[in-house]
Every structure is written in structure tokens, then in C-alpha cells.
N, C-alpha and C positions, 0 to 999 in steps of 0.2 A: 751379569744380573741386570735386568732392566730397572730403571729408576722412575718413581712416581712422585710428583710434587703435588701436595694438597695445600690449599689456601683457605683459611677461615677469615671471618670479618674482624674478629677481635682476638687479642692474645688469650684471654681466658676461655674463649670458645675453642681455640686450637688445643689448649691443654685438655679440655673435657673430651673433645672428639678423639684426639690421639689416644687418650687413656682408654676409652671405650673400644676402639678398634684394635689396640695392641694388648688388651687385657692388662693395662698398667705396666707394660714392659718397655715403653718408649724412653729413650735417653734424651734428656733436655739439654739444649745448647743455645747458641745465639749466632745469627748470620754474620753480624759485624759488631764486635764488642767495642770498637772504637767510637761508635755513635751513641749519643745519650738515649736515643730511642731505637736501639737495636731490636730487630724483630726476633721473636723466639723461634727455635728450630727443634722439632721433635723427630727422632729417627728410630726406625725399627724395621724388621723384615717380616714378610708374611705373604700369603698367596694372593694373586690377582683374581678377583671374583669371576671374571669372564672365562678364564682358562685354567685357573688353579696354579698357574706358574708362580714360582717364588720370586718376589721382586723386593726392591729396597724402597721403603717409604720415607719421605721427608714431609713434615707438616709445619707450616708457618702461618702467618696471618697478616692482615693489614690493620690500620687504625681507622677504618671507615673508608671514605672516598680517597682514592690515590691521587686523582687529578681534579682540577677545577678549570672552568673556562673564564677568560677575561678578554678585554678588548686588546687589540694590538697596541704596541707602545705609544704610537702617536695619538691614539684616541683616549688614552688614559689621562691626558691633560685636561683639566676642567675648563681651560680656555677654548677648547674645541666646541664648535657649535653643537648643542645637544641633539639636533635633528640628524646629524651625521651618525649618531650611535645606532640608528635603525638600520644602517646599511654597511657600516664599517666592518672590517675583518675582526674575527675573534680567534683566539688561540687557546689550546689546552696546555696547562702548565702544572708543575708539581704543586700539590696542595700544601705540603710542609717541606720546604727546601732543606731544613736542617735534618729531618728524619730520613730523607732520601729513600722513600719506600720503593719507588720504581727500581732504583739501583740495587737495593737489597733483594727484591724479588727476582731480578735478572740474574743476580749472583747465585741464588738458591736454585733457579730453574735451568741453569746452564747444563746442557747435555741430558736433560730429562727426556724421558720417552713419552710420558703421559702427564696431563694436568687435570686434577680433579678440584672443582671449585665448590667450597662449602660456605658460600656467602648466604646472607639472609634471603629467605624465599619471598621476596617482594620485588617490585619494579626497581627500587633503589639498589637492591642486591644484584639484580640482573645487570644494571649499569656498572656496578663495581666489578662484576665478572669480566666485562670487556675492557675495563681499565687494567685489570690484572693481566689479561691476555695480551694487551698491547705491550706490556713490559716483559712477559715471559716467552710467548710464542716465538719471537724472532731468534732466541738463543737456544731453543729446544732442538733435539735431534730431528732432522728433516726426514719424515716418513710420509710422503704424500699418498701412499697406497692405503693408509689406515687412518682411522679417526684418532686424534691425539688429545682432544679437550672434552671433558665430561662435566656434567652439572649434577650435584647431589641435592635433592629436594627433601626437606625434613621439616617437621613441625614441633618437635619436642626433643630435648637433650636426654633421652633415655636410651639405654643400650639397645632395646628392640627397634626403636625408631631410627637410630643412627645406622645400625647394621642393615635394616631393610632398605634405607636410602642408598647405602653403599653397594648393595646388590642390584639396585634398579637405577643405575646412573642414566642420565639423559643429556641433552645438549642445551647450551645456553640459548635463551630467547632473545634474538637480536631486535625484534620489534619492540619489546618492552623497554629495552635499553635505549632505543631511538626516541621513545616517548619521553623518557626522562631527559635526554639531551635536548629535545625540543622545549620542554618546560623550563629547563635552566637557561637556555638561550633567550627565550621570550621574557622571562623574569628579569634577566640581566639587562637586556636592551630597553625594555619598557620602563622598568624601575629606575635605571640610571638616567635615562633621557628626561623623564619628568622630574626626578629628584634634583638633578643638576640645574635645570631651568628654574624651578621654584626656589631653590636655595639661593642661587646667584641673584635672582630678581629681588627677592624679599630682603636679603642681607644688604644688597646695595641700597635699597630704599630706606630700610629701618635700622640697619646695623645689627651685629650679633648680640649686643647687650640687650636691645629691645626684644629681639626674638628669643633670647636666652636658649639658643640651641645652635649646634654646628650645622645641622642639615634639616631641611623641611622635606621629609621623605614621602614618596608615593610607592605603593606596592599593589599589583593587580589583585592579590588576595588580602593583603593587610587592610587596604582602604575599604572594601566591602564589609570586612569584619568590623571595622570601626563604625561603619555606617549603621549596622544593626544596633549598636549600643547607643548611638546618638539619636536614631529615630525613636527608640523606646523612651529615652530621656525626654525628648520633645513631646511625645504622646502623654507622658506623665505630667509634664509641666503645663501643657495646654489643656489638660482634661478639666472639664467643669462638670461636677456631679449633677446628676438628674434625679430628682426625687421620685420615688415610687412607693407603692402602698401595699401592705400585706393585710390580710383579714385573719385575725387570730380569734379562734372560737374555743371555748372550754365547756365541756359537758359533764354532767353529773350522772354516773352510772347507777344501776339499781343497788349495787352493794355499797353505795355512798362514796366511792372514790371519784376524784376529779381528774379528768383526762383531757389533754389538749388535742384538737383536731387540726389537721393540715389541709390547707386549701390546695386543691389539685392544680389550679392555675398558678400557684406560687405568688404572683404579684401582678399589679396593674399600674399603669402610669396615670390613670384617671382617678382622682380622689373622689369625685362624685359617684363613680361606679362602685368604688369600695364602700362608701357610706351607704349606698343603696343596698348593697349585699348585706351589710351589717343589720340594717333595718329589717330586711326580710327574714334574716336568721332570728332576730329577737322577736319578731311577730310570730314566727312559727312556734317558738317556745319549746316544743318537743320535736326531736328529730327521729326519723324512722330509718332503721338499717335497710339499705336497698341492695347491698351485695356483700358477700363474704367470700374471700378467695385465699387459697394457700397454694403457692407455686414453688417448686424446687428449682433453684437457679445455681449456676456455677460461676466461680471466679477463676479464670484460666491462669495456669502457672506461667511464669515468665519463659521466654525463649532462651536458648543457649547464649552465653555471654560472648559478645564481640568487643572490639576496641572502643567504639563510640559509646556503647552502653557502659562499659567499665569506666570511662572518663566521666560520664554523667553521674554514676553512682558514687564515685570517689569524691566528686565535687560536692554533691548534695549531702552525703552521709559522713564523709571523712573530712570535709572542708579542705580538700587538697586541690591545687591548681592542676590543669590538664598536663602541663609540661612536667611538673614534679611527679605526677602519677605515672607518666610514661617512663621516666627515669627509674622509678622504683620497680615498675613492671619488667623492664629490661634486666634489671639486676636480679629479680626473682627468676627470670627465664634463664639467665646465664648460670645461676647457681642450681638450676634443675628443679625449682619448686613449682613452676607453672609451665604450660606450653607456650608456644610462640605468641606474643601479645599483640601482634599487628594482624588483624583479620577482620573481614566484613561479613563473614558467614555466621548465621545464627541457627543453624540446623546441624545436629550431630550426624556424622556419616554412618552408613550401614555397618561399617567395620568398628564403630566405637565400642570400646570395652568398658561397659558401665561398672561391672563388678570390680575391675582393677582400679578404676577411678575412685569408687566408694571406699575400697580397702585402703587406699592411700590417705584417706582423710580420717579414718577411725582413730579414736583415742579416748582419753579420759575427760576431755572438755565436752561442753554441750554439743558442739557441732559433731565431734567424733562419736558421741553416743547416738546422735540422730542418724549419722551415716550407718552405724551398725544396725539399727532398726530397719533402715531403708533397704539394706542388703536382702533381708528376709521378707520385706513387704514392698517390693518395687512394682509400681504400676506398669501395665503393658503400654507399648507405644511410647512416643516421645513428644516433646513440645513442638509446636509449629514454629517454623522459621524459614529462612532463605539460604540456599546454597549458592554463594557467589563464585565458587570455583577456585578460591584461594586456599587459605589454611583452615583447619578445623577450628571450632570455637575454643575459647580459653578455658582450660581446666587445670586443677592442681595435679601434681605428679607425685608428690611425696609429702610426708608429715613435716611440720615445721620443726626446725632444729632449735636448741636452746639459744644459739646466737641470734637467730631470726626473732625469737620471742622477745629478746631484749631491745630490739629496734621497734619502737611503738608504731611508727608510720608504715614501715615495710610489713610488719606483722598484721597491722590493721587492713592493709590492702590484700594480703594473703587471705585473711579471714573473710573479707568481703567477697572475694572470688569463690572461696569454698561455699559460703552461704548461698550464693546465687546459683552455683552448679547444683547443689543439693536441692534447691527449690525447683530448678528446671527438671530434675529427675523425680520429683515428688508428684503426688496426685493433686488434682484441682481441689479448690476449696468449694464445698457444696453447702448450701444453706436453704432454709425454707422461708420464703417471703410471704407474710400474712398481711392481708389488707381487709379492713372493714370500712365500707363506704356509706355515706349519708348524702342524699340528694335534697336540696332545698332550692326551689324556684329556679331550676336550671343550673344551679351551681353544685359542685360535688366537693364534699369534705371527707377526709378519711383518716383512719388510724393505721399506722404501719408498724409491723413488728418483724423481727428477724430471729430465727432459731438456727444456730450453726449445727449442721449435721456432721461435717468432717472438716477439720481445720486444714488438712492437706498441706500445701507448701507454706501457708501463713504461719505454721508452727515454727519454721526456721526464719522466715522474714517477718519478724514481729511487728514492724511498722505498718504492715498491710493486714494485720489480723483484724477480723470482724468481731464485733461485740454483739451478743444476743440481747434482744430487746423484746420483752414479753408484753402482750396486749391482752385485755380481758376477753373471755369467750362471749360472743354475741351471735345471734342467729338472725336471719332475714325476718323482718317484721318486728323485732324488738325496738323499744323506744328508749331514748335517753333525754335528759332535761338539759336545756341550754342554760348554763350558769353565767356565762359572759361572752360578749362578742364586741370586738373593738378593731379599729383601724390603726395599724402601726406604720408610721412613715419612716422610710429609710432613704438613703442616697446611694446611687451607684458609686462604686469605688474606682479610683484611678488605677491604671496599670502600674505595676511595680517595675523597678529597674531590673534589667536582665541579670540573672545569675550565670555563672559559668556553664551550668548545665543547660540553661535556656539558649545560651549563645551557641553551644555545640549543636543543639537541635536545629537551630536556624541555619548554621553552616552546612550541616548534613542535608537539610531539606533543599537548600538552594545550590548544592553542589560546589561549595567553596572549600577547596582543599580535599585531602584524602584522610583516611584513618591515621596515617602516619604524620601528615603535615598540619592537621587541625591544631594540635597543641602548639606547634611552632608559630602559626599565625596569631593565635591568641596571645602568646607570650610576647610577640613583637609589638603589639599595640600597647602593652604595659611598659615595655622597655623604652618605647618612644615617648612615654609620658602623655599619651593620648587618652588613656583611661586610668582609673585607679579603683581600688576596692573599698567599699564601705565596711562598717563594723560587722554587718550581717552578710558579708561576702557578696554584695551586689555590685555590678559594674557601673561606675559613675564616670561619664566622660569629662575630661578637663576642658577648660576654655579653649585650649589649642586644638583639641580633638573636635570640639563643636565647630570652631572656626573653619577648620579644614573641610569638614563635610558640608557645611553651609556654603563655603566657597565653591566646591565642586558642583553642588546642586544649583547654585545660581548661574553657573556657566554651562555645565554639561553633566547632567546627573548620571549618564552612562559610566562616568569615571568612578562613581561611588556605589552604584547599584550592582547587584550580584549577577545580572543576566549575562553580561559578556564573559565574565570569568566562568560561570556555569557552562556556557557554550564552549569555552576553551577546554574545560576539563573533558567534555564529551568528545571534542576533536582529538585530544590526546589519547583518549581511549580507542578511537579509531586507528590511530597509529599503532598502539600496543596490540590491537587485534589484527593488524595487517590489512586493514580496509582503506587506509589512506597513506599517502606518502608524506614523510616528515617535511620535505622541502615545500610542498604545496600548502600544508597547514601553516607552517611558520611564515611563509610569504603572505598568505591571506591575513593572518592575525596582525602581523607587523604593519601591513598597509592600513588596516582599520585604526590601530593606535597611532600611526603616523599622522593620519588625517585629524585625529582628535588632538594630537600634540600641536599641530599647526593652529587649530582653532583655539586651543588654550593659550598659545603664545600670542596670537593676534588679538585676543580679547581678554587678556589676563587682568586688565583693569577692573573687569566685573568681579572676578574672584578676589582681587586685592581689596576692593571696597568692602566686600562682605567680611573678609578676614579682619580688616582694620577696624571695622565698626564693632565687631564682637570683642576683639582683644584690646580695644581702646588705643590702638596705634594712632587713630585719628579721632579727635574729640567729637563727642556727640552731645546733643542738647541734654542738660541734666533733667531728670524726671523726678519730681517730688512725689514719691509713691507712698502708699500706706506703710507705716512702720519704718520710714526712712530716718536715718540719723543725720546730724549736721554734716555738711559737706566740707571737706578740706580743700581750700582753694588751690593748693599745690598738687592735689591728686587728680587722677582722671576718673574717679569713681567715688561712690559714697563709702565712707569709712564707718565701721561700727565702733563706738567709743569704749565699750566694755567687753570686748571679745578678745581673750588672750590667744596668743599664737600657740599652735600645737607643734610639738617636736616631730621630726620625721620618725616613722616607725617602719619596721620591716618584719614580715611574718616569715620566719625561716622555713615554715612548712610549705609556703607557696612559691618561694624563690622569686617573688615580685620585689624588686629592689626600688620600686617607684615610691612616690610620696603617698601619704595618707590622704583621704578625701578632705582633710582640714588643713592641708599645707601644700602649697604649690610653689614652684619657682616663679620668676618674674614678679609682677606686682600683685598676684593673687595669693594673699597670705592668710586668708581665713575664709569661713564659709559664706561670707557676704557676696562672693562672686556669683552665687546663684541669683541674687537680686540684681547684680550688675549686668548679668547676661540679659535679664528682662529689660533693664533700663536702656540698654543699647539697641533693643530691637522692637520694643512695643510702643504704642502710643501712650501719652501721659495718662496715668490713672489717678494721679492726685489732681490738684487744682492750682493753676497759676494765680499768684496774688494779684488782685485787680486794683486799679487806681481808685482813689477816693473821689467819687463823682457826686456832685450835688443832685438831690432828687428833683430840684426845680427844673433841671435841664431835660428831664425825661418827658417825652410826649406821651399822652395817654394812649390807650389802645385804639381809640377812635380817631386820634390825630395823625397827621402825616409826619413820619419820622423815619430815620434810617433803621433798617433791620438790625444792624449791629448794636445800636443804642438800646433798642427794645430788648434784645437778648441780654445785654449787660445789665439792664435794670433788674433782671430776675435774680442776679447773683449778689447784689450788694447795693449800697448807696451809690449815687452817681455824682461825679464831680462836674463843676460847671465847664461846659465845652460847647463849641458851636455845633449846632444841629443842621445837617444837610437835608433839606426837605426832599421827599421822593414824590414822583408823579402819583396823582390820586388814581388808584386802581381798586378793583373789587377785592376785598380782603378775603383771605382764606384762613379759617381757624385751624390751629395746630395744637394738639394736646401735648403738654410737656409732662413727662413722667420722670420720677426720680431714678437715677442710675442704680442698677443692681450692683451694689458695692460690698462685696464680701472678700475675705482673705483669699478664698479659692479663685475668685474672678480676678482679683488684683494681682495675683502672682502668676497668672497663666502666661504662656508665651505668645508672641505676636504671630500674625499670618506669615506665610513663607517669605524668605528674603527677596524673592523675585518681585514682591509688591512693595514699592517704595512709599505708598500712601497708607499709613495706619492712623486714622484720624479720630479725634474725639472732641466734641464741643464742650471744652472745659468751662467756658463762661456760663453755659446753661446747665451743665452737669446732667445731661439727659442722654437716652439711647437713640437719638435721632440717627437715622441711617444715612451715611454719606457715601457717594460714589464719585470717582474721578475718571474722566475720559482721558484719551491719549493727549500727548503734548501738542500745542499748536505749532505752526511753522516758526522758524527762528526769527528772533528780534522784532516782534511787534511792539507797539507802544500802546498802553492801555491806561485807563483811569480807574482807580478803585480805592476802597477803604482798606487801610493796612493796620493791623494790630501787631505791634512789635513786642516780643517777649525776650528780654535780654538774658543771655545764658551766663548767669553768674551763680555763685553759691547761694541759692535761696531755697529754703524748705518752708512751706507755708501750710496752713490748715485749709480745709475745704471752705469755700466762701458761702457760708450759710447764714449770713446776717438777715436775709429775707428768705425764709424757707419757701420752697416751691411746692405748692399743693399738687396732689395727684391729678386733680381735674382742672387745674388752672389753664386758661387758654391764652395764647399769644397770637396777635394778629400779624400775618405775614403777607406781603404783597408779592405776587409772582413776577411782576415787572419792576421790582424795586432795584434801582441801579446802585443803591448803597448797600453792598452785600456784606455778609458777616465775615469778620476776620477770625481765623481759626488757628490757635497755636498748635503746631504739629511737630513731629520728628522729621527733620530734614533728611533728604536723601544723602547717603554717605558721600557721594561724589561731589556734593556742594558744600560740605563742611570744611572750612578752612582753619579757623581758630575758635577756641572756646569763647572768646570775648566778642564774637561777631553777633549781629542781630540777624534773625531769620524771619522771613515773612512769607505768607502765601497770598497771592493775588487772585481773587475770585472775580472773574469777568462776567459771568452770567450764572443765573440760578433758576432752576425749574423744579416743580414739585409734582412729578408724576406719581400715580398710585403704584406702590410696590407690592410685592407678595405679602400677604397678611401673616402676622405673627401673633400667637396667643398673647393677649395683654397689650398688644401694640397695634390694634386694628386701625386706629385713626392717625397713626404716626406716618407721615409721608416719607418717601425716600427723597433725599436731596442730592442732585447731581450737579457738579460744577466743573466747567472747563477751567483748568488752573495751570499754574506754573510756579516755579520757585525763583527766588532772588535773594542774594545776600546783600545786606545794607550795612554801611559803616555805623558803628554804635554812636549814639548821641552823647554829648557830655552830660553826665549825671553826677551830681554832688554826692560824696560818700554818705552824708547823713540822710539823704532822701532815698528811701527804699521803695521806689515806685516804678511802674512800667509806663512808658510814654503813652499818652492818651491816643485815642483813635484820631487819625487825621487823614486828609486826602492829598495824594501827591502822584506825580507821573513817574513811572519806573520803567527801565529797560528790562525786558524779560529775556534772559539768555536761554538759548535752546540747549537742553541736556538730553542726549540720546539715551534711550532705555531699551533693554532687550525685550520689548513687547511690540508686536506688530501694530502699525498705526491704526488700522481699522478696528482692532479688537477693543471692546468695551470692558473695562475691569471694574467691578463693583464690589466694594468692601463695606460691610455693614457692622456698626458697633452695637450689637444686640447680644443678649445672653447666648453663649455658644451652644447651649443644649436645645435652643428653641428653633434656630434657623441656621442653615449653612449656605454660603454662596453657591450658586448653581454651577460655577465653573472656576477653576483656578488655572490661569494661563501659565503654561510652561515657560521656562526661561528662553527656550529656543525650540522651534518646531523641528520635526524630523526632516532629514534629507534622504531621498531614496538612493541607496547604494546597492543595486542588485548584484547578486553573485550567482552566476549560472554555472552548472556543471558542463564542462566541455565534453561532447560525446566522444566515446572511444577510449580515451586514456584516463578519464576521471580527474583531470587537472581542473583547477578553478580559474575562471576568468572573471575579472572584476571591472566594472565600469563605474564612473562617478558623474553624476549630473549636478553641476554647481547650483547653489541657491539663487533664486531670483530676488534681488533686493529692490526695494521701492524708494531708496534714498533716505528713509527715516528709520527703518528697522534694522536690527543687528542680524547679520547672516547667521543661519542656523548651524548647529554643530553636526558633523557627519555621524551617521548611524546606519544600522542595517535598514534596508528598505526594499521596496518593490513597486510594481505598478498597481494602482488602486483598481479594484473591480467591485461592481455592485453584486450583492447576493440577494436576489428577490426572495422574500419570505424568510430571511435568516432570523429576523426578529419581528415578525408580524405580531402586533400592529405598530411597531416602531418604524416601519418603513414609511416613505412618503405616501400621503393619502389625500383625501378631500379636505383642503384647508378651510372650507367654509364652515365646518363645525368648530367648536371651541378648541383652541390649540393647547398643547402642553407647555408652551413657552411661558416663562415668568414675566416676560416683557410684553405679552399680548395685551390688547386693549381690554380684554376680559380677565380680571384677576381671579384668583382662586375662589374668593368668596362669591364671585358672580356666577359660578357654576353651581346650581342647586344641588345640595347634598354632598358636595365634594369636601366641605369642611369636616363632615362627620365620617368621612371615609378613613378607615384604619388600615395601616400597613404593618401593624404589630405582628411579629412572628411570621411574616410572609416573605417568601423569596422576592427580590426586586422585580424579576421578570414576571413572576406570577402576579404581583401587585399591579404592574402596568397592564397586563392582559385583562385583569378584572376591572381596572379603572376604565380602560378604553371601551370595554364591552358595556359596562354599566352606564357610563355617562356619554357614550358615543363621541369620544374624543379622537381626533386625528393626530397621530404621532409625528415627530420630526423625521427628517431623512437620516438614515443610519447607514454609513458607508464602512464596509469591512475592507481593510487593506492587508494583503498577504505580503509579508516581508520574508525574503529568502536569504538566509545566511549560509552557513556551511550546508552541504547537500543532505546531511543526516537530520537536520533540525529545521522545522518550519516555525517561524514566529509570526505573530499577528499584532496589528494595531487597528484602532478604529477611530472614527470621528463622527460627530453629529452636526447637522445643520438645522438649527432651530430658528424659524422665521428669518432665514437669510443669514444668520450669524453662525459661523463655524466654531465648533468646540472640539479641540483636539489638534493633532492626533494624540490618542492615549495608547499606551502599550499594554499588552496582555499576553499571556502564555498560550491561550487557545481560544477557539471561537466561543465556547461557553462563557469564559470569563469576559470576553468582549461584550456579549449580550448582557451579562449581569452588570458590567460597569456602565453601559449605556442606559440601562434602566435606572440605576442609581442616580445618574445625572438628571434624568427627567424628574424623578421623585424629589430630588433636592431643589430643582427649579420651581417646583410647586410648593416648596416650603415644608416638606415633610422632613423629619429628623431621621436621616438614614445613617445607620451605624457603619 
């Protein structure tokens, strides 16, 4: 009698499948009882489906993966150079040496004639198939003339599905297994190389106690996942609300009822326009009905349930983490309650048995009764969806047992699956939308009502149910009386922190992970203490998580952005489809990451400074901010005096064993770290206490005096000090406005970490726009006025002894050699000790006309060529709490390289965030072209590298995908080069925005940026800048693009984008921002 060995993925699956195939006649045993993890063995006799021959069946299982890959023994030593991990040998070894799964499988398969693999039907399952084959095939009976290994594909543990799969056996898919091998090898090499280097470098410099962690990890999927959370957090913290206005109108109907009308435009950002509309409505007094409509509309039913949608719903409705959801779903699948839970398909197959599925849900509960009604009233057709060619959508297979009902979380997930399957098989929700419109002087107001005709699927998904809203019957020509009309001012809301559901959406959109690995990646960032959950289950990044992402962004944002990983996932799909060789893809990707690793290693100080500044490993200047508490001299941050510590908590339903948002390891032990993060990265938003200076020493606005002293005179009384006369020059009036100081503004985040200059004129307390050019050559000697601000524990109030009037004028001389001293946040690379003095030397000052800002038309932009220097603190007696007065001295200015090209002008403006944005944010490093070309004939990849061209002062750029630039005439007409004799779009042009007649009133509200540029250029006859499109060729299947602009000889970019359309849109946004428009 021939012998057939069957292998399932888990012991309980082996028990279920053997029972179904043997009609519960299988004898249970164990392969090796001496082992603590002995594999089960079920034996029975039955016919072989292909021939009907009676054979002896043996069924066993694995515990998941049988093997794992690791570095060869010499490379497992952490003292080995991490760069060698990209090329050293790797070996496959037993995953669990105590279980000895390979040995047990070989023992069960010895002298077997056939091998049938019942592993999970996904790529990981295919990979386990070949791990089992490696252990069993060498000991099987040798029959080269016939096939010996078969693969069973099934999607549900029902008798029909299992027996159908047994009668339609196939062969294992080697390509899918290779794609999993490639992913594991890449993750191992890349993750270990970066993790070892980061951990060794940071622990050596700061010590384990300071880091409070054993490893500083990097993961190709984990890091982009964390980046999504950090970017949303930054958007929320830096958001400044923009006021907008609604027009609310209430009318009196003929029957005496009062009804509100809705403005069709919803809102406007112009208060004068809103007031004008209100006046016109009030003057009209009576409104005439201009249109009455009633239209039937449909709300479509949801598509069939796949894995990602199940994770989203469980997170938002059941408050369960993705990882816990998948564990419960696998348990329900193994117990036969639902079909296979890992699938990307959202369309039911033609063979789907709807009647059987509905019958399995029927019962006495609400869902069961709805399923019974649906059996007799099932709509024709099915919901729209996509067939990804893997497993069918997730559906329930049988009624819930009493044991399942006692498990609240598992039963809740089962009910969620049942409800969504019922909704997908129900009819659409239909309703009648009624609208009554009124036209007043070109504006339309309307009443809207809803009459639900058929609830459809919303009867079972109650959170989507629509409510009927009745409106009175009116006909065209009827009049109503205006009872009231008013303007309501509101403020735009900041984006909220990501939920787990939002994060899953972003990961799926950008191709980070698969339906099976997404929960694992999310769980990993929680386990690493990079993020934590708030009370309302939103993802809050910890200081360590923020520091890591900011560090990567400061050095090479490719390491934290999703583009490379998304491309890698597509490459792995090519391997699974047999369109690319595993060796080619692995070599190509490893070379890319190897180049990036070398760049990280050679310029790690850039990342180190960013991390140290955020985590306070290196002291930063204390910032007396609004709502600041007294500073503890022994601490590295502000302490909150009345903020109790919060104990650690853990939600058993989420399986997140991390800290709560109010408790962190290291020195962050309360919620005040939010403020500390701002303190370490933003310009001072409070005011440094000024010295007491006698008023007699201040020269009047008509006298010759230093600019510094004139500015100090605005903030308080002046102490007797020598005045350095300035050359007599023609005076320029400068309007001083009070700083917009609100909690929202005071708590916002700083500009990106790549910009070391975040400046505020604290002495004047105004929104004067300041811009700093690149560093001068090393070690020049200059003369200047220096204002020192000693970094000690000092929290002061705003210097308002002499209030600054809105229209008060200050006389400023453009050639004044006595320039203002500005207390600022020093670059992290220059911070040595907390008790050092920091000063900024301003060697020249000019007042060109900058882009106009509403409310700041007369405020000039101040540009200064500057550098930093650290000065030894003067001796100050403890009882004197003063800052040294302004004095003149000669300082040696050390050169400090910064990753910004020498010729690039970086302009930072301290104005309200919602009114104006800088036209251009310089990246930390420009792109390097690394063209990858497909070699004709064999499809192999050939890669070349062109080294960056340094100028002696700029930091070499990081490697990235690249190609040869080429011009695309007409790609963004009229953004292409044109006749520059007409007014230019450049913000630095001699003709400012206000000098172009009519441009001030030009509105881009609701317009596409490209459309707005087209209209602007056509209307005002403007010539656009040069727009260069760069095609970057990565792997053969994917083309990526980047673009750059040249505005009046200044290069902006390159910027990356996914396609040509996004390049055009991004270029248009830059032009609009340069003109001072608020581009969202």
C-alpha cells in the first residue's frame, strides 16, 4: 500500500482537515513523544483521488516557518563592520532547535510516495511549502517518472472546500516562495546593517542609560510607518488656524415657521465679502424661490470584506489593534467560523453561494433575523469590487457557538464580519434629495431636505443610516421674508493625530507592507516605544520616534519616506509573477541601500545633532515660552510644578505593552514633553529679559544712533551705556507691528530641522521678516555689535513697559554699521554647555522690498550675512539678574559647514503661518543621478553611479534614484522659459506683487494650482520660470519623476513626485507661494 504524507501549517488545522477527509476516523498519535513540541500525527486509509487506489494517509503539521535565515557565524559578531552585512554569506537554520521540526518531518516522510502540502494559501505559505519539501523530499521513495509533491489550495475549513481542494491538487509556486526569500534577505541585511551602526554609534557617545534602550533600530517598513505618524503630528503642531466666514440667513415662511437657509458657497475667507452679502440680503428683505428640485439618489452598499477593510473596521468600531484583530481572525478561521482572513479581493466570485452564506448567519438575534429576510428579498447582482486573484472575500461559515459568545472580543469581530457581509449582499440605500433655492444678487441660498425611500444596507450598518429631513413645500415664484442675516466667523481646524485605521489606509495607499504584514509593522513601532496611544486611540509619536524621523529627514529623507519601500514591494511582485530574477532584484536593492548606508555613516553627525537636540542629549538655549513654568537648573527642560506622574497602563485588548501618552521612559515623565519638543526646535516665542537702560542714553529718531539701541528703546527703559554713532544716511521708515501672539501660534512647531536659523526679534517683539544667506568663508575677522543672552534658568514676562503702537515708526539706516543683535536658537552643532553664551554677529544689513503680506505691506524683509560664535560667559554676580549690555568687540567667526549649497539663498520669515509661506524649502541634500538601465536580452539590471560634484563648502548629496535631465517643451506652458522682459513670477524680482496692477485681487480660492498659473499668466501677461522635468529610472517596471525650477537664475529643487501631473502641480504651487499666495 502506498503512503501519502500531508502537512498542514498548524496542529489544529491538521486535526480539522484530517477529520474532514477521513470522516472523523483518523487515529491520533505523535511523531516523537520525547520532544516537548512533538508534532501530531493522524493516520487513516482511503482512496487516492487521482486513481481511486487505496493508500495509507498520514497527516502532521508545522508550527509556522520551519527555517529562518541568519548571517554566517563570523558576521553575527557586532564588532564586524556593518557594511559587510550587505555582502556577507547567509545561512538557513532551524527556527526552533528544541522542536526539531525538520527532523520530525523527515521521520514522518521517510519512504512516503506522495507529499500533499496543506499550508496557508498565501506567499508565506508557499515559502513554508518549500521548507517542508527540503526536509521531506530527500527521504521519500525515489520515483522520478511521476510527480510526487502536490499543493492543496483552499479558502475555508468546510467539508466542501477541503474535499474540492483535495480533488484538484496543484503544484507549489516556486516564484512566490522566492519573493518571500528575497524579502527576508533584504530586511535582514538592511535592517541589521543600519541598526548595528546606529546603536553602536549612539551608545558609544551617550551611553545606554541616556538612550534608555538596547538598540536604535531601523526597518525598511517600520521606519516609513513611523514617518506617517510623525508627519501627521508635525502637521497638527505647526497648524495655525485661518479664519473664515459663513453667511447665516433665516427666513420666515408664509405659515409663520422660521427656517434657516444654507449658503451654497459654504464659506469665504474675505470678511468684507461676507459683510457685503449680508447687506444685500437684508436690503432685499423678501427672497423669491428661483428653483425647486427633487432628485433620487443612491448610497452604494459596501464591497465585500477583505483583510485591510476588516482591520480598519475593527480599529474604528471595536477599538482593537490590527495585530490583535488578526490573531482573533486566525482563531475564528481555525475554528471554522469564518473563511481565510488574509485576502486582498473585494469581489465575490461567480461561484459564491449566497444562500449558503446567509443560512449560516440566521438565528434569533438581530443579524440572524435580517439574514432570514434577506434570503427571500435578495437584490440581483453584487457589490462592486476588485478580484486580486488570491482568496475570496472574508465571509462567515457557521453560527456562533455559546463558547464564542462568551468571548466578547472574538464574538464582536465575528458580528462585525457578519454585519458587513450582510450589508454587501443588501440593496443600496435610496433617498430623495429636495432642494429649494433662492437667488440674491448673484448669490444662492437653499433649503435642503432628505426623504429616505429604502434604507437598504443601512438597516444593518446603523452608523451609516440616513435621517429624513423635511422641508416645507414651496413653488417657484413664492416669496419668503428675511428674518435675520449675519456673518459667523470660524477658524479652520488642525488635522488630528492618525488613528490606526488612518495609518492602515496610508500604508495600503503607499504600498508599505501586505495585507498580512501591515499589522506586524504597526505593532513593531509600538513595541519599540516610538509611538503610543492616546485615550481616544490616536497614535502619538514619542520623543524618540520624532527624533529618529527628524534625524533621517535631516540627512536623507529616502530612509524615512515610503517611495523606496513601495518600489521594493513592486519588485518583489515581479519575482512572484516570474517577471524578474530574485538575484537581480536583491543585488539592485542592496546596492541602493549600501550607498545610502555609506552616506549615513560618513555624515552621521547631521543626524546625531538633530536627534540630540530633540532628546536634549545636548543642551539647547532655554526658551521662555508662554505658559512656561520655572526651570529646574539641574534639568534639561522645563518642569511642570503641579503635574502628577501617571502610572503605566496597558490595554489588554490592544496587546500594546508600551507606555501611555502621559508616561515615558528616560527623562520624559509627563505631558510637558510636548512643550519641550517645541523648545528644542523653535525660535524663542517669549521675550528675553532686557537690561535696565537709562532713557537719557537713547537718541531720538532724528539723531544718529545705533540701530540696536533704537530697537531696544521700544521694549523698555534704557540703561546708561555708550552710544556708537552711525554714519549719517538717508533714513528709511519701518512700521513696527505687534507680534501675533496666541496660544496656537506660540505652540506651533518650528520650520524643518534642515534650517538652522529660526529667528525672532525679541527686543522689538514684531513680525519683521528675517532671512539669512549662506555662511561666509572660514575664519574672517569682523567688527559688530553683540547682544549676549546667558542661558541660565530665567523665565521672564514680555517686556511691555513701553507699549508699541501699531503705527509707531522706527528710523532705520540702510548703511548703519551698528547692526541689531538678535537672540536666537543656536545651531545644535555649536551648542557645547548650557552655561555658555551665544551670540550672532550681523556684518551687513539691507532692506529690500519683499513679497507683500496682508497687514504687513510696509514691513521690509531684513537679510543679514551672519555666522555663529560661542563666547565664554562673563562673571555675573548671583544677585544681579541682568544680561550684559550691548558692546562692541572683535570676534573670530568659526566656519560651520551646513548641508545647504553655498549659492542657495534660504529665506525664513517670522510672520503668521497662514498668511505667507516661504517660496522654497531647501532639501537637506540634492539628488544624485543613479541611472539603472535594463540590459538588452537577458533582463538583468546594470547600475552606474555618478559621484556628486562638491564645491568645498557643501555637503555631498545622498544617493538616490536618478537619470539624465531632459527638457519637455510645453509640459507646463506657460511655466516654461519665456520672454523675461514682462513681469516675472519671481518673489525676488524688482517688481513686487503689489507692483503688478490687479494681482493683489487675484484669487486662487478653489482653483487647481496649474489652472491658477495659466489664468494668471494669461490675464497679467506674466512670463513663467524655467521648468525642468527629470525622468528618474529605477527598476524597469517603474518610472519615477522629479522636477526643478529656475526662477531668475535661482534653482529650486529637485523635488520628487510620482508622475508628470504631480510635477506640474508642485511647480505651480511653488510659483504661487513665491507670489505670496496661501497655497494649501
